[in-house]
DRENPA-3360 file (N, C-alpha, C; in nm, 2 decimals, always signed):
BEGIN
1 = XXXXXXXX = -1.88/+1.62/-2.46/-1.98/+1.63/-2.36/-1.91/+1.70/-2.24 ~ -1.98/+1.79/-2.18/-1.92/+1.86/-2.06/-1.93/+1.77/-1.94 ~ -1.82/+1.76/-1.86/-1.83/+1.68/-1.74/-1.88/+1.76/-1.62 ~ -1.92/+1.69/-1.52/-1.97/+1.76/-1.40/-1.87/+1.86/-1.34 ~ -1.74/+1.83/-1.34/-1.65/+1.92/-1.28/-1.62/+2.04/-1.37 ~ -1.66/+2.04/-1.50/-1.64/+2.16/-1.58/-1.76/+2.26/-1.57 ~ -1.87/+2.22/-1.51/-1.98/+2.31/-1.49/-1.96/+2.40/-1.38 ~ -2.02/+2.52/-1.38/-2.01/+2.61/-1.27/-2.09/+2.55/-1.15;
9 = XXXXXXXX = -2.06/+2.60/-1.03/-2.12/+2.54/-0.91/-2.27/+2.53/-0.91 ~ -2.34/+2.63/-0.96/-2.49/+2.62/-0.96/-2.54/+2.51/-1.06 ~ -2.47/+2.50/-1.17/-2.51/+2.40/-1.27/-2.47/+2.26/-1.22 ~ -2.36/+2.25/-1.15/-2.32/+2.12/-1.09/-2.42/+2.08/-0.99 ~ -2.47/+2.17/-0.90/-2.57/+2.14/-0.80/-2.70/+2.09/-0.86 ~ -2.74/+2.16/-0.96/-2.87/+2.12/-1.03/-2.85/+1.98/-1.09 ~ -2.74/+1.96/-1.16/-2.72/+1.82/-1.22/-2.71/+1.72/-1.11 ~ -2.64/+1.75/-1.00/-2.63/+1.65/-0.89/-2.76/+1.62/-0.83;
17 = XXXXXXXX = -2.84/+1.72/-0.81/-2.98/+1.70/-0.76/-3.06/+1.60/-0.84 ~ -3.05/+1.62/-0.97/-3.12/+1.53/-1.07/-3.06/+1.39/-1.05 ~ -2.93/+1.38/-1.04/-2.86/+1.24/-1.03/-2.90/+1.18/-0.90 ~ -2.92/+1.25/-0.80/-2.96/+1.19/-0.67/-3.09/+1.12/-0.68 ~ -3.17/+1.16/-0.77/-3.30/+1.10/-0.79/-3.31/+1.01/-0.91 ~ -3.19/+0.98/-0.97/-3.19/+0.89/-1.09/-3.06/+0.80/-1.08 ~ -3.07/+0.70/-0.99/-2.95/+0.61/-0.97/-2.90/+0.55/-1.10 ~ -2.98/+0.52/-1.19/-2.93/+0.46/-1.32/-2.84/+0.56/-1.39;
25 = XXXXXXXX = -2.88/+0.68/-1.40/-2.79/+0.79/-1.46/-2.67/+0.81/-1.38 ~ -2.68/+0.81/-1.25/-2.57/+0.83/-1.16/-2.47/+0.72/-1.17 ~ -2.51/+0.60/-1.20/-2.42/+0.48/-1.21/-2.32/+0.51/-1.33 ~ -2.37/+0.57/-1.43/-2.29/+0.60/-1.55/-2.19/+0.72/-1.53 ~ -2.21/+0.79/-1.42/-2.13/+0.91/-1.39/-2.06/+0.89/-1.26 ~ -2.04/+0.77/-1.21/-1.99/+0.74/-1.08/-1.85/+0.80/-1.06 ~ -1.76/+0.79/-1.16/-1.63/+0.85/-1.15/-1.63/+1.00/-1.13 ~ -1.72/+1.07/-1.20/-1.74/+1.21/-1.19/-1.80/+1.25/-1.05;
33 = XXXXXXXX = -1.89/+1.17/-1.00/-1.95/+1.19/-0.87/-1.84/+1.18/-0.76 ~ -1.75/+1.09/-0.78/-1.64/+1.08/-0.68/-1.56/+1.21/-0.68 ~ -1.53/+1.26/-0.80/-1.45/+1.38/-0.81/-1.53/+1.50/-0.74 ~ -1.66/+1.50/-0.75/-1.74/+1.61/-0.69/-1.74/+1.60/-0.54 ~ -1.72/+1.49/-0.48/-1.72/+1.49/-0.33/-1.59/+1.55/-0.28 ~ -1.50/+1.58/-0.36/-1.38/+1.66/-0.32/-1.39/+1.81/-0.37 ~ -1.50/+1.85/-0.41/-1.52/+1.98/-0.46/-1.50/+2.09/-0.35 ~ -1.47/+2.21/-0.39/-1.45/+2.31/-0.29/-1.58/+2.37/-0.24;
41 = XXXXXXXX = -1.69/+2.35/-0.31/-1.82/+2.39/-0.27/-1.90/+2.29/-0.19 ~ -1.94/+2.33/-0.07/-2.00/+2.23/+0.02/-2.13/+2.17/-0.03 ~ -2.21/+2.25/-0.09/-2.34/+2.20/-0.15/-2.31/+2.10/-0.26 ~ -2.21/+2.13/-0.34/-2.18/+2.03/-0.45/-2.14/+1.90/-0.38 ~ -2.05/+1.91/-0.28/-2.01/+1.78/-0.21/-2.13/+1.71/-0.15 ~ -2.22/+1.78/-0.09/-2.34/+1.72/-0.03/-2.43/+1.65/-0.13 ~ -2.45/+1.72/-0.24/-2.54/+1.65/-0.34/-2.46/+1.54/-0.41 ~ -2.33/+1.55/-0.43/-2.26/+1.44/-0.49/-2.27/+1.31/-0.39;
49 = XXXXXXXX = -2.25/+1.34/-0.26/-2.27/+1.23/-0.16/-2.41/+1.17/-0.17 ~ -2.51/+1.25/-0.18/-2.65/+1.20/-0.19/-2.66/+1.11/-0.31 ~ -2.61/+1.16/-0.42/-2.62/+1.08/-0.55/-2.55/+0.94/-0.53 ~ -2.43/+0.95/-0.47/-2.36/+0.82/-0.45/-2.43/+0.73/-0.35 ~ -2.49/+0.79/-0.25/-2.56/+0.71/-0.15/-2.67/+0.63/-0.21 ~ -2.74/+0.70/-0.31/-2.86/+0.63/-0.37/-2.82/+0.54/-0.48 ~ -2.70/+0.54/-0.52/-2.65/+0.45/-0.63/-2.62/+0.31/-0.58 ~ -2.68/+0.21/-0.64/-2.66/+0.07/-0.60/-2.52/+0.03/-0.63;
57 = XXXXXXXX = -2.47/+0.04/-0.75/-2.34/+0.01/-0.79/-2.30/+0.08/-0.92 ~ -2.18/+0.11/-0.93/-2.13/+0.18/-1.06/-2.12/+0.07/-1.17 ~ -2.08/+0.12/-1.29/-2.06/+0.02/-1.40/-1.93/-0.05/-1.37 ~ -1.93/-0.18/-1.39/-1.81/-0.26/-1.36/-1.69/-0.22/-1.44 ~ -1.71/-0.17/-1.56/-1.61/-0.12/-1.65/-1.53/+0.00/-1.59 ~ -1.60/+0.07/-1.50/-1.54/+0.19/-1.43/-1.45/+0.15/-1.31 ~ -1.45/+0.03/-1.27/-1.37/-0.01/-1.15/-1.23/+0.04/-1.15 ~ -1.15/+0.03/-1.26/-1.01/+0.08/-1.25/-1.01/+0.23/-1.23;
65 = XXXXXXXX = -1.10/+0.31/-1.30/-1.10/+0.45/-1.28/-1.14/+0.49/-1.14 ~ -1.23/+0.42/-1.08/-1.28/+0.44/-0.95/-1.16/+0.41/-0.85 ~ -1.09/+0.30/-0.87/-0.98/+0.26/-0.78/-0.87/+0.37/-0.78 ~ -0.85/+0.44/-0.88/-0.75/+0.54/-0.88/-0.77/+0.65/-0.78 ~ -0.90/+0.67/-0.74/-0.93/+0.77/-0.64/-0.90/+0.72/-0.50 ~ -0.86/+0.60/-0.48/-0.83/+0.55/-0.34/-0.70/+0.62/-0.30 ~ -0.60/+0.61/-0.38/-0.47/+0.66/-0.35/-0.44/+0.81/-0.37 ~ -0.51/+0.86/-0.47/-0.48/+1.00/-0.52/-0.58/+1.10/-0.48;
73 = XXXXXXXX = -0.67/+1.07/-0.39/-0.78/+1.17/-0.36/-0.79/+1.20/-0.22 ~ -0.87/+1.30/-0.19/-0.90/+1.34/-0.05/-0.98/+1.22/+0.01 ~ -0.98/+1.22/+0.14/-1.04/+1.10/+0.21/-1.19/+1.08/+0.17 ~ -1.26/+1.19/+0.15/-1.40/+1.17/+0.11/-1.41/+1.10/-0.03 ~ -1.32/+1.13/-0.12/-1.33/+1.06/-0.25/-1.28/+0.92/-0.23 ~ -1.18/+0.89/-0.15/-1.13/+0.76/-0.13/-1.24/+0.68/-0.06 ~ -1.31/+0.73/+0.04/-1.42/+0.67/+0.10/-1.52/+0.62/+0.00 ~ -1.56/+0.71/-0.09/-1.67/+0.67/-0.18/-1.61/+0.57/-0.29;
81 = XXXXXXXX = -1.49/+0.59/-0.33/-1.43/+0.49/-0.42/-1.44/+0.35/-0.36 ~ -1.40/+0.34/-0.24/-1.40/+0.21/-0.17/-1.54/+0.16/-0.15 ~ -1.63/+0.24/-0.12/-1.78/+0.21/-0.11/-1.83/+0.15/-0.24 ~ -1.80/+0.22/-0.35/-1.85/+0.18/-0.48/-1.79/+0.04/-0.52 ~ -1.66/+0.03/-0.50/-1.59/-0.10/-0.53/-1.65/-0.21/-0.45 ~ -1.68/-0.19/-0.32/-1.74/-0.29/-0.24/-1.88/-0.33/-0.29 ~ -1.95/-0.23/-0.34/-2.09/-0.25/-0.40/-2.08/-0.33/-0.53 ~ -1.97/-0.33/-0.59/-1.95/-0.41/-0.72/-1.92/-0.55/-0.68;
89 = XXXXXXXX = -1.88/-0.58/-0.56/-1.85/-0.72/-0.51/-1.74/-0.78/-0.60 ~ -1.76/-0.90/-0.64/-1.66/-0.98/-0.71/-1.62/-0.91/-0.84 ~ -1.70/-0.82/-0.89/-1.66/-0.75/-1.02/-1.55/-0.65/-0.99 ~ -1.52/-0.63/-0.86/-1.41/-0.54/-0.83/-1.28/-0.62/-0.79 ~ -1.28/-0.75/-0.80/-1.17/-0.83/-0.76/-1.04/-0.78/-0.82 ~ -1.03/-0.74/-0.94/-0.91/-0.69/-1.00/-0.85/-0.57/-0.93 ~ -0.93/-0.50/-0.85/-0.88/-0.38/-0.78/-0.84/-0.41/-0.63 ~ -0.82/-0.54/-0.60/-0.79/-0.58/-0.46/-0.67/-0.51/-0.41;
97 = XXXXXXXX = -0.56/-0.50/-0.48/-0.44/-0.43/-0.43/-0.46/-0.29/-0.39 ~ -0.54/-0.22/-0.48/-0.57/-0.08/-0.45/-0.65/-0.06/-0.32 ~ -0.75/-0.15/-0.31/-0.84/-0.15/-0.19/-0.76/-0.18/-0.07 ~ -0.67/-0.28/-0.07/-0.59/-0.33/+0.04/-0.50/-0.22/+0.08 ~ -0.44/-0.14/-0.01/-0.35/-0.04/+0.03/-0.41/+0.07/+0.12 ~ -0.54/+0.08/+0.11/-0.61/+0.18/+0.20/-0.62/+0.13/+0.34 ~ -0.58/+0.01/+0.37/-0.58/-0.04/+0.51/-0.45/+0.01/+0.58 ~ -0.35/+0.05/+0.51/-0.23/+0.08/+0.57/-0.24/+0.21/+0.66;
105 = XXXXXXXX = -0.16/+0.21/+0.76/-0.16/+0.33/+0.85/-0.14/+0.46/+0.78 ~ -0.19/+0.56/+0.83/-0.18/+0.69/+0.76/-0.31/+0.73/+0.70 ~ -0.40/+0.64/+0.67/-0.53/+0.67/+0.61/-0.63/+0.70/+0.73 ~ -0.73/+0.78/+0.70/-0.83/+0.80/+0.80/-0.90/+0.67/+0.84 ~ -0.95/+0.67/+0.96/-1.02/+0.55/+1.01/-1.14/+0.52/+0.92 ~ -1.21/+0.62/+0.87/-1.33/+0.59/+0.78/-1.28/+0.52/+0.65 ~ -1.17/+0.56/+0.60/-1.11/+0.50/+0.48/-1.07/+0.36/+0.51 ~ -1.00/+0.34/+0.62/-0.96/+0.20/+0.65/-1.08/+0.11/+0.68;
113 = XXXXXXXX = -1.18/+0.16/+0.74/-1.30/+0.08/+0.77/-1.37/+0.04/+0.63 ~ -1.38/+0.14/+0.54/-1.44/+0.11/+0.41/-1.36/+0.01/+0.33 ~ -1.22/+0.02/+0.35/-1.14/-0.08/+0.28/-1.16/-0.22/+0.33 ~ -1.17/-0.24/+0.46/-1.19/-0.37/+0.52/-1.33/-0.42/+0.47 ~ -1.43/-0.33/+0.47/-1.57/-0.37/+0.43/-1.56/-0.42/+0.28 ~ -1.50/-0.34/+0.20/-1.50/-0.37/+0.05/-1.42/-0.50/+0.03 ~ -1.32/-0.52/+0.10/-1.24/-0.65/+0.08/-1.33/-0.77/+0.12 ~ -1.42/-0.75/+0.21/-1.51/-0.86/+0.25/-1.61/-0.88/+0.14;
121 = XXXXXXXX = -1.63/-0.79/+0.05/-1.73/-0.81/-0.05/-1.68/-0.86/-0.18 ~ -1.55/-0.86/-0.20/-1.50/-0.89/-0.34/-1.46/-1.03/-0.36 ~ -1.46/-1.12/-0.26/-1.43/-1.26/-0.28/-1.30/-1.30/-0.23 ~ -1.24/-1.40/-0.29/-1.11/-1.46/-0.24/-1.00/-1.35/-0.25 ~ -0.91/-1.36/-0.15/-0.81/-1.26/-0.13/-0.67/-1.32/-0.13 ~ -0.58/-1.24/-0.18/-0.44/-1.28/-0.18/-0.38/-1.28/-0.04 ~ -0.27/-1.36/-0.02/-0.22/-1.37/+0.11/-0.17/-1.24/+0.17 ~ -0.12/-1.15/+0.09/-0.07/-1.02/+0.14/-0.19/-0.94/+0.19;
129 = XXXXXXXX = -0.30/-0.94/+0.12/-0.42/-0.87/+0.16/-0.47/-0.94/+0.30 ~ -0.47/-1.07/+0.30/-0.52/-1.13/+0.43/-0.43/-1.09/+0.55 ~ -0.30/-1.07/+0.52/-0.21/-1.02/+0.63/-0.24/-0.88/+0.67 ~ -0.28/-0.80/+0.58/-0.32/-0.66/+0.62/-0.45/-0.66/+0.70 ~ -0.54/-0.75/+0.66/-0.67/-0.77/+0.73/-0.64/-0.82/+0.87 ~ -0.55/-0.91/+0.88/-0.52/-0.97/+1.01/-0.47/-0.86/+1.11 ~ -0.38/-0.77/+1.05/-0.33/-0.66/+1.13/-0.45/-0.57/+1.17 ~ -0.54/-0.54/+1.08/-0.66/-0.45/+1.10/-0.75/-0.52/+1.21;
137 = XXXXXXXX = -0.75/-0.65/+1.21/-0.84/-0.72/+1.30/-0.80/-0.70/+1.44 ~ -0.67/-0.66/+1.47/-0.63/-0.64/+1.60/-0.62/-0.49/+1.63 ~ -0.69/-0.41/+1.55/-0.69/-0.26/+1.57/-0.76/-0.23/+1.70 ~ -0.72/-0.11/+1.75/-0.79/-0.06/+1.87/-0.93/-0.01/+1.84 ~ -0.95/+0.02/+1.71/-1.08/+0.07/+1.66/-1.17/-0.05/+1.65 ~ -1.27/-0.06/+1.73/-1.36/-0.18/+1.73/-1.43/-0.20/+1.59 ~ -1.47/-0.10/+1.53/-1.54/-0.12/+1.40/-1.44/-0.17/+1.29 ~ -1.32/-0.11/+1.29/-1.22/-0.16/+1.19/-1.19/-0.31/+1.22;
145 = XXXXXXXX = -1.17/-0.34/+1.35/-1.14/-0.48/+1.38/-1.25/-0.57/+1.34 ~ -1.38/-0.53/+1.37/-1.49/-0.62/+1.33/-1.50/-0.64/+1.18 ~ -1.49/-0.53/+1.10/-1.50/-0.54/+0.96/-1.39/-0.63/+0.90 ~ -1.27/-0.61/+0.96/-1.15/-0.70/+0.91/-1.18/-0.84/+0.94 ~ -1.23/-0.87/+1.06/-1.26/-1.01/+1.09/-1.37/-1.07/+1.00 ~ -1.47/-0.99/+0.97/-1.58/-1.03/+0.88/-1.52/-1.06/+0.74 ~ -1.43/-0.97/+0.70/-1.37/-1.00/+0.56/-1.29/-1.12/+0.56 ~ -1.22/-1.15/+0.67/-1.13/-1.27/+0.68/-1.22/-1.40/+0.69;
153 = XXX = -1.33/-1.39/+0.76/-1.42/-1.51/+0.78/-1.49/-1.54/+0.65 ~ -1.51/-1.44/+0.57/-1.58/-1.47/+0.44/-1.49/-1.52/+0.33 ~ -1.36/-1.53/+0.36/-1.26/-1.57/+0.25/-1.18/-1.68/+0.30;
% end
């Protein structure tokens, strides 16, 4: 089967438009959608983001593949990987270390904020992760601080 990234730009756009209106089909292609948000074509990126926005949660079995995009991808892909793992909630617990790594300095503020949000959704946290959240809770960025505090209070 041909993947989204193997299609030419106009075919990717057409497929992504369809996926934006079919969240169930998009859930099965979440990993490919994340890859498309890092595409060189702006319209492809926009439609991939639209499909991801309409997607409630990816397949839980895809969590490890999704988590790989946190460290190895452009900020947009990392942002969406974190968002999808957060939407999985406790089903993404096994990806805690990958999510927590996105809190470390050097990542964009959007990525750090999504990491704090996702950690608040996945359930109980390891002490190392709690330490990273405590550091984030004292961030000068008010939103990151708030999301980190919420994640800590929920665990």
